[in-house]
Structures are given as structure tokens and as C-alpha cells.
VOGU-3710 file (C-alpha; in Angstrom, 3 decimals, decimal comma):
1> mkaelllrer> 3,667/22,835/4,786  0,724/21,034/3,230  0,650/17,357/2,355  2,400/16,732/-0,961  1,229/14,053/-3,381  4,305/12,055/-4,422  2,726/9,192/-6,347  -0,684/8,343/-7,779  -0,705/5,534/-10,315  -3,076/2,852/-11,479
11> halttaafve> -1,828/-0,106/-13,507  -4,051/-2,701/-15,163  -2,620/-6,182/-14,689  -5,404/-8,029/-16,491  -8,935/-7,167/-17,571  -10,048/-8,157/-14,045  -7,173/-6,853/-11,891  -5,349/-3,597/-11,260  -3,002/-2,063/-8,715  -3,323/1,434/-7,336
21> lvvwrlpqpa> -0,409/3,212/-5,647  -0,898/6,452/-3,689  1,806/8,095/-1,551  1,742/11,479/0,195  4,460/13,277/2,149  2,930/14,767/5,293  4,150/17,766/7,277  4,403/15,423/10,287  3,962/11,687/10,857  0,421/10,330/10,872
31> pgsahdfkyr> -0,673/8,975/14,274  0,784/5,483/14,676  3,625/5,995/12,163  7,226/7,098/12,768  7,711/8,557/9,255  6,162/11,428/7,307  4,492/9,391/4,546  0,849/8,418/4,117  0,344/5,577/1,663  -2,091/3,103/0,175
41> lalvvygtcv> -0,934/0,410/-2,244  -3,688/-1,953/-3,318  -4,326/-4,922/-5,583  -7,965/-5,118/-6,685  -9,351/-8,185/-8,457  -12,928/-8,323/-9,789  -13,722/-5,242/-7,705  -12,436/-6,703/-4,419  -9,294/-5,495/-2,678  -7,259/-8,663/-2,079
51> lrydnesgkg> -3,978/-7,010/-1,005  -3,385/-3,608/0,569  -0,498/-1,892/2,310  -1,457/1,249/4,219  -0,854/3,290/7,337  -4,337/4,207/8,413  -4,329/6,939/11,047  -3,957/5,428/14,511  -3,177/1,918/13,228  0,289/2,583/11,847
61> dhkhiddret> 1,969/0,580/9,094  0,235/-2,673/8,212  -0,908/-4,820/5,315  -4,017/-6,770/4,442  -3,861/-10,024/2,499  -7,360/-11,249/1,759  -9,050/-11,118/5,194  -5,835/-11,106/7,273  -4,198/-7,973/8,665  -0,567/-7,976/9,818
71> tyrfrglaal> 1,913/-5,369/10,980  4,294/-4,048/8,326  7,778/-2,729/9,133  8,217/0,422/7,024  11,831/0,746/5,790  11,419/3,489/3,189  9,453/4,067/-0,009  11,632/1,869/-2,233  11,354/-1,095/0,158  7,595/-0,482/0,499
81> qddfwadvea> 7,110/-0,775/-3,256  9,461/-3,781/-3,506  7,562/-5,598/-0,738  4,193/-4,751/-2,262  5,151/-5,960/-5,755  6,621/-9,172/-4,271  3,272/-9,822/-2,550  1,420/-9,044/-5,801  3,572/-11,636/-7,597  3,001/-14,176/-4,798
91> weaka> -0,750/-13,560/-4,921  -0,793/-13,988/-8,723  1,198/-17,241/-8,434  -1,393/-18,764/-6,066  -4,433/-17,461/-7,973
//
């Protein structure tokens, strides 16, 4: 089985900001992850990524908010998107 692209979307939030969502189903978990998804969900503002959820190979599930990186507990694709959009809203509220 090859990797299967499940989601690839880009949404403009303003003229200066957009989100990009990319999710793949893998034939086996990526190193550091206990599930068979590879993902990158990002908020980019004025060309700078200010929020990103991803599971980079070897690092496992984590998120970046500005310059901080923290562990993320993956609970499924629906929860991943809910958590990401909640952080997007929180970031917009403080901006």
C-alpha cells in the first residue's frame, strides 16, 4: 500500500493570512507516531508560519506556536482539526 492523500486544502483567512491542511494515510506509522497518519496543519501570516501541528518523522506528534514547540496528544483526525482551529481562533484573538 502506498501513502494515500486524504486532505490538501488551503484557506485564505485574510489578505495576509492563510491556513494549509495536509493529511496522508501511511501504510505504517511514521517513526515517533503510534498512528498511520502523516499531517501538517499550518497558519501562515505575512509569509511566516506562526502555528503548525505536525508529526515530523522521529519527533512524533507536536505543535509549534510562534517559537515554542510542545508535544501534542493525537486523538484522531477530527480532534486534530478541532484543536488546530481552536488554536487558530486563539491566535487571531491575541493578534
